[in-house]
C-alpha positions in Angstrom: 48.9 27.4 -50.2 47.5 24.1 -51.7 43.9 24.0 -52.7 42.8 21.2 -50.6 40.1 19.9 -48.0 42.1 19.2 -44.8 40.0 18.2 -41.8 41.1 20.7 -38.9 39.9 18.0 -36.3 42.4 15.4 -37.6 44.9 17.2 -39.8 44.0 14.6 -42.6 44.1 15.9 -46.2 40.8 14.6 -47.6 40.9 15.9 -51.0 43.2 18.1 -53.2 42.4 20.3 -56.3 44.6 21.6 -59.2 44.5 25.2 -59.5 42.9 26.6 -62.5 45.2 27.4 -65.6 45.0 30.7 -67.6 42.8 29.0 -70.1 40.3 28.0 -67.6 40.4 31.5 -66.0 39.8 33.1 -69.3 36.9 30.7 -70.0 35.3 31.6 -66.8 35.5 35.3 -67.3 34.0 34.8 -70.9 31.1 33.0 -69.5 30.5 35.5 -66.6 30.5 38.4 -69.1 28.1 36.6 -71.3 25.9 35.6 -68.4 25.8 39.3 -67.3 24.5 40.3 -70.8 21.7 37.7 -70.4 21.0 38.2 -66.9 20.6 42.0 -66.9 17.9 41.7 -69.6 15.8 39.3 -67.4 13.1 40.5 -65.1 13.1 40.8 -61.2 10.4 38.2 -61.1 12.5 35.7 -63.1 15.5 36.4 -60.9 13.5 36.2 -57.6 11.9 32.8 -58.9 15.6 31.4 -59.3 16.8 32.9 -56.0 14.0 31.4 -54.1 14.8 27.9 -55.7 18.4 28.3 -54.6 17.1 28.8 -50.9 14.9 26.0 -51.3 17.8 23.7 -52.6 20.0 24.9 -49.9 17.5 24.2 -47.1 16.8 20.6 -48.6 20.5 20.0 -48.6 21.3 21.6 -45.4 22.5 18.6 -43.4 24.8 17.3 -46.3 26.1 20.9 -46.8 26.8 21.3 -43.0 28.9 18.1 -43.0 30.8 19.5 -46.0 31.4 22.8 -44.2 32.5 21.1 -40.9 34.9 18.9 -42.6 36.6 21.6 -44.5 36.8 24.4 -41.8 36.0 22.7 -38.4 33.0 24.6 -37.0 30.4 22.3 -35.2 27.5 20.7 -37.3 25.1 23.0 -35.4 26.9 26.0 -36.5 27.4 24.8 -40.0 23.8 24.1 -40.5 22.8 27.5 -39.0 24.9 29.2 -41.5 23.4 27.4 -44.5 19.8 28.3 -43.2 21.0 31.9 -42.7 22.0 32.0 -46.3 18.7 30.6 -47.4 17.1 33.4 -45.4 19.3 36.2 -47.1 18.3 34.7 -50.6 14.6 34.9 -49.8 15.2 38.4 -48.5 16.6 39.8 -51.6 14.3 37.7 -53.9 11.5 39.6 -52.0 13.0 43.1 -51.8 15.3 43.6 -54.7 12.9 45.2 -57.0 11.9 47.6 -54.2 15.4 48.4 -53.5 16.4 49.1 -57.0 13.1 50.8 -58.1 13.7 54.1 -59.9 13.5 57.1 -57.5 12.0 60.5 -58.5 12.5 62.3 -55.3 13.4 65.7 -57.2 10.9 68.2 -58.3 11.5 68.2 -62.1 10.9 71.9 -62.2 13.7 72.6 -59.9 16.2 70.9 -62.4 14.5 72.5 -65.5 13.1 69.0 -66.6 9.8 67.5 -67.4 11.1 64.4 -65.6 14.1 63.6 -63.5 14.8 60.4 -61.7 17.8 58.0 -60.6 17.9 54.5 -62.0 19.9 51.7 -60.5 21.7 49.4 -63.1 24.2 46.5 -62.6 27.8 47.2 -63.0 28.8 43.8 -64.6 31.1 40.9 -63.5 32.2 41.3 -59.9 35.0 39.4 -58.6 34.4 38.2 -55.0 37.5 37.1 -52.9 36.1 35.5 -49.8 37.4 33.8 -46.6 37.3 30.3 -45.0 35.5 31.3 -41.6 32.0 31.5 -42.9 32.5 29.9 -46.2 28.8 29.8 -47.4 27.6 33.2 -45.7 30.5 35.5 -46.7 29.8 34.4 -50.3 26.0 34.5 -50.3 25.9 37.9 -48.5 27.4 39.2 -51.7 26.0 36.7 -54.3 22.5 37.1 -53.4 22.1 41.0 -54.0 24.5 40.8 -56.8 22.6 38.3 -58.9 19.2 40.0 -58.1 20.5 43.3 -59.4 21.6 41.6 -62.5 25.4 41.5 -61.8 27.3 38.1 -62.2 29.9 36.8 -59.8 33.3 35.1 -60.1 34.4 33.6 -56.6 37.8 33.3 -55.5 37.4 31.5 -52.3 39.9 30.6 -49.6 42.1 27.6 -50.5 41.1 25.3 -47.7 37.2 25.4 -48.7 37.2 24.3 -52.2 34.2 22.2 -52.0 32.1 24.9 -50.6 33.2 27.2 -53.4 32.1 24.6 -56.0 29.0 23.9 -54.0 27.9 27.5 -54.4 28.7 27.6 -58.1 26.5 24.7 -58.7 23.7 25.8 -56.5 23.0 29.0 -58.3 23.3 27.2 -61.7 20.9 24.6 -60.7 18.5 27.1 -59.3 17.9 28.7 -62.7 20.6 31.4 -63.0 22.4 29.3 -65.5 25.9 28.8 -66.7 28.5 31.5 -65.6 26.3 33.6 -63.6 28.2 32.6 -60.5 31.4 30.6 -60.8 34.2 29.5 -58.4 37.7 29.7 -59.8 40.2 27.5 -57.9 43.2 29.8 -57.9 45.8 30.8 -55.4 46.2 34.5 -54.1 49.1 35.2 -56.7 46.4 34.9 -59.5 44.1 37.6 -58.1 45.7 40.7 -59.4 45.6 39.8 -62.9 41.9 39.0 -62.8 41.1 42.4 -61.1 43.0 44.0 -64.0 41.0 42.0 -66.6 38.7 44.2 -68.6 35.9 41.8 -68.0 35.8 42.5 -64.3 33.8 45.7 -63.4 34.3 45.5 -59.5 35.9 43.7 -56.6 34.6 42.8 -53.3 36.8 41.1 -50.4 36.4 40.0 -47.0 39.7 39.2 -45.3 42.8 40.7 -43.5 43.9 44.2 -43.8 47.0 43.3 -45.8 44.8 41.4 -48.5 42.4 44.2 -48.6 45.0 46.8 -49.0 46.5 44.8 -51.9 43.4 44.4 -53.6 42.4 48.0 -53.3 45.8 49.0 -54.6 45.3 46.9 -57.8 41.7 47.7 -58.2 42.5 51.5 -57.8 45.3 51.6 -60.5 42.4 50.0 -62.8 39.8 52.5 -61.4 37.5 49.7 -60.4 34.9 49.9 -57.5 35.8 47.9 -54.3 33.9 46.9 -51.2 36.3 45.8 -48.3 35.2 44.0 -45.1 38.5 43.6 -43.2 39.5 42.6 -39.6 37.9 43.6 -36.4 38.8 43.8 -32.7 35.4 44.6 -31.3 34.9 46.0 -27.9 32.4 44.5 -25.4 31.8 47.2 -22.8 30.0 46.3 -19.5 28.6 48.9 -17.1 27.3 48.4 -13.6 23.7 48.6 -14.4 23.8 45.6 -16.8 22.6 42.1 -15.9 26.0 40.8 -15.4 25.2 37.2 -15.4 23.4 37.5 -18.7 26.2 39.8 -20.1 28.7 37.1 -19.0 26.9 34.4 -20.8 26.3 36.4 -23.9 30.2 37.4 -23.9 31.2 33.8 -23.9 29.1 33.0 -26.9 30.4 36.1 -28.5 33.9 35.0 -28.0 33.8 31.5 -28.7 31.3 31.1 -31.5 33.0 29.6 -34.7 36.1 28.9 -32.3 36.5 32.6 -32.0 37.3 32.8 -35.6 35.1 35.9 -36.6 35.8 39.5 -37.6 32.7 40.5 -35.7 33.4 38.4 -32.6 33.8 40.2 -29.3 37.5 40.3 -28.6 38.1 43.1 -26.0 36.0 43.1 -22.7 35.9 46.4 -21.2 34.3 46.3 -17.7 33.7 49.1 -15.3 35.5 48.8 -12.0 32.1 48.7 -10.0 31.1 45.5 -12.1 34.4 44.0 -12.8 34.6 41.5 -10.0 31.2 40.0 -10.3 31.4 40.0 -14.1 34.8 38.5 -14.2 33.5 35.5 -12.0 30.7 34.8 -14.3 32.6 35.3 -17.5 35.4 32.8 -16.3 32.9 30.2 -15.1 31.2 30.3 -18.5 34.5 30.1 -20.4 35.6 27.2 -18.5 32.2 25.4 -18.9 32.9 25.4 -22.8 33.8 22.2 -24.4 36.3 22.1 -27.4 36.4 18.9 -29.4 35.0 16.8 -32.0 32.8 19.1 -34.1 30.5 16.4 -35.0 29.6 15.9 -31.4 26.5 17.6 -30.0 28.2 18.1 -26.6 31.0 20.2 -28.2 30.8 24.0 -27.8 33.1 24.8 -30.4 35.5 22.8 -32.8 39.2 23.2 -33.8 40.8 26.2 -35.5 40.7 26.0 -39.2 44.5 25.5 -39.6 47.7 24.5 -37.8 49.1 27.9 -38.8 46.1 29.7 -37.4 46.7 28.1 -34.1 50.3 28.8 -34.1 49.5 32.6 -34.6 47.1 32.5 -31.9 49.5 31.0 -29.4 52.2 33.5 -30.4 49.9 36.3 -29.3 49.3 34.6 -25.9 52.8 33.8 -25.3 53.9 37.4 -26.2 51.4 38.8 -23.5 52.5 36.1 -21.1 56.1 37.1 -21.5 55.4 40.8 -21.0 53.3 40.4 -17.7 49.9 39.6 -18.7 47.9 37.2 -16.3 46.2 34.0 -18.0 43.2 33.5 -15.9 42.0 30.3 -17.8 43.3 28.3 -20.7 46.3 29.5 -22.8 47.9 26.1 -23.5 48.1 24.0 -26.7 46.4 20.6 -26.1 48.1 17.4 -27.0 46.7 15.2 -29.6 45.7 15.4 -33.3 43.7 18.3 -34.6 44.3 22.1 -34.2 42.1 22.6 -31.1 42.6 25.4 -28.6 40.8 26.1 -25.2 38.7 29.1 -24.3 41.2 31.5 -22.8 40.9 34.8 -20.8 43.8 37.2 -20.4 44.1 40.3 -18.2 46.6 42.9 -17.2 47.1 43.7 -20.7 49.2 46.6 -21.8 49.7 48.6 -25.0 53.2 47.0 -25.6 51.7 43.6 -26.0 50.8 42.4 -29.5 47.3 41.3 -28.4 46.5 44.9 -27.4 46.4 46.1 -31.0 46.3 43.0 -33.3 43.1 41.0 -34.2 43.1 37.9 -32.2 41.5 35.0 -34.3 40.5 32.4 -31.9 38.8 31.8 -28.6 40.9 34.1 -26.5 39.3 37.1 -24.6 41.2 40.2 -23.4 39.7 41.5 -20.2 40.2 45.2 -19.1 39.0 47.1 -16.0 38.2 50.8 -16.5 36.9 53.5 -14.0 34.6 55.6 -16.0 32.5 55.5 -19.2 34.8 57.9 -20.9 37.8 55.5 -20.1 35.7 52.7 -21.6 35.0 54.5 -24.9 38.4 55.7 -25.2 39.8 52.1 -24.7 37.2 50.6 -27.1 38.2 53.2 -29.8 42.1 52.8 -29.1 42.4 50.4 -32.1 43.0 50.6 -35.8 39.7 48.5 -36.4 36.1 49.6 -36.4 33.9 46.8 -37.4 31.2 46.5 -34.7 31.0 47.0 -30.9 29.0 46.0 -27.9 27.7 47.7 -24.8 25.8 46.6 -21.9 23.8 49.3 -19.9 20.3 50.1 -18.8 21.2 54.0 -18.3 19.6 55.8 -21.2 22.3 58.5 -21.0 25.0 55.8 -21.2 23.2 54.2 -24.3 23.3 57.5 -25.9 27.0 57.9 -25.3 27.9 54.5 -26.7 25.8 54.8 -29.8 27.2 58.3 -30.7 30.8 57.8 -29.6 31.9 54.2 -30.4 33.8 54.3 -33.7 32.4 51.5 -35.3 30.3 50.3 -38.4 27.7 49.0 -35.8 26.8 49.4 -32.1 24.9 46.6 -30.4 23.3 47.5 -27.1 22.7 44.7 -24.6 23.3 42.0 -27.2 26.1 40.6 -29.3 27.0 41.7 -32.8 25.0 39.7 -35.5 24.6 40.3 -39.3 21.0 40.4 -40.5 20.0 40.6 -44.2 17.7 43.7 -43.2 20.7 45.8 -41.8 23.8 47.2 -43.4 27.2 45.4 -42.4 30.6 46.9 -42.8 33.3 49.0 -40.9 35.3 51.9 -40.5 39.1 52.7 -40.0 41.0 49.6 -41.1 38.0 47.4 -40.9 37.2 48.5 -44.4 34.6 50.5 -46.3 31.4 50.0 -48.2 28.3 48.0 -47.0 26.8 44.7 -47.6 23.3 43.5 -46.8 20.2 45.7 -46.7 19.3 48.3 -49.3 22.6 49.6 -49.2 24.5 46.4 -50.0 22.5 45.6 -53.2 23.3 49.2 -54.5 27.0 48.9 -53.9 27.6 47.4 -57.3 25.0 49.3 -59.2 25.4 52.4 -61.2 23.1 55.1 -59.9 22.2 56.6 -63.2 20.8 60.2 -63.4 18.0 60.4 -66.0 16.9 63.9 -67.0 14.3 64.6 -69.6 13.7 68.1 -71.1 
C-alpha cells in the first residue's frame, strides 16, 4: 500500500511519501536507543514538564490538527478536534500520575523474606515499536506514547500508510515539547518492513492495535525473539437491551455507538441484542435515529459522520451486507452504496441474522448494525459471548440482579452498564479472546513496558 494522504471524501491523492530505506530505519533505531539512555536518566518532574508542554502545543494547534486528521481519514472536524483534545487530556493525566504509578512498592514485610528491606521497582524496558491503525490516528498512538515516555521508554511509530502526516506530526510534537530528538519517531514504512524491526536488538518490545491477522503475525515474530507484546485487536461488541431500560435513550446512545467515526472503531457497539419484551419499541426508536443520521462532507457541521477511510474498506463492508442479504437477512434501512465521489456509506440496520452469514461472526467496520431478538437474559448473554472477540460490551437495565449477571458473565475486557463504551485515561483498556491481551491506559498501561524489578537487601 502506498504511503500517501488520500482524501476519503473525494478520492483525491493529496500527497505521497517515499518509504524509508534501510539506512533511514537504522538511523531512527540508533536515535531511539540513544534517546532512551538519556531519557531514563531524567526525572519524573522533567518528563512531566515536557509532557504537559506537548499537551499545551496540541491544544493550541487543535484546529489545524483536526483539519489534517479529517483530510487523511475522513472523520468529521468535530470528531477530529475531540480526538486531539482527548490526547492532550491523556498527556496531562500521565504527567500528573506517572511518578505515583511507578513508585517503588514495599508491600512485603522484610522479615517474611529474610531481608532488612524488600521492594519492587518499575524501570523502563527501552525502545518500543508501536504499530498503529488509521481509525484514531492520534489517540491510538498517544495512549501508548504518553505512558511510555513518562516511564522513560522511547517509541518508534509505524503508523498506517494512509495517515503519514498524522504520524510525522506526533513525532515533531514530542520533540518540540522537550523530549528531544529520537524519543518518539515516526518511520514511514510498509507492513513488509515490520518483522525486521521487531527482531532488531535495539527494539525491546512491541505494541500493536489492528486486525487479528496483524496481531498474530506480530506476536509470532516477537515471540521468536522473546520480546514483550501488547495487542489490541478487533471487536464485535454486544449492546444488550432489557425491558427495564429507558428504551428511547438506549436507542439514541446505540445510534451514536454505532455510527461514531463512521462505525470504524474496534469498541463500537456492533451487535444489538434486545429482549423480546422491548424489541418492538427499541427497534422503532433505533431505526428512527439511524435514519436521521447524515453522512456527507466531514467539514460540514450538519454531517453526522463522514466517509469510510478507503475504497477497499467500503467494498469489504458492502460484501458483508450483500452476503447477509443473499442468505436471508432483512435490511431495515440503508445497505446500498451511494453514487458520487468519496467512500460514503449510509447508516444501516440488518436483522434476521443467522450463524451462516459472515456478518454474524466477522467484525463489521462501518455504520452497519446487526439487530437480534432474544427471549431471556441467559439467551442474551450466550449470544453476546458467541464471538471470537471480547473487547468491550454494553448492557442496558435498571434491575440490580441483571446488572450483576452482565458484569460477571459477559466475556469482555470491559462492561459498560447504561452507557456506551468509552476509553478513559483513568481506566484500563484491552480485551480477551481474539481481541488481544495486555492493557493500555491507567496504572496498568504504564507498567506494561516496565521491568517489575525485585530488590532484596539482606
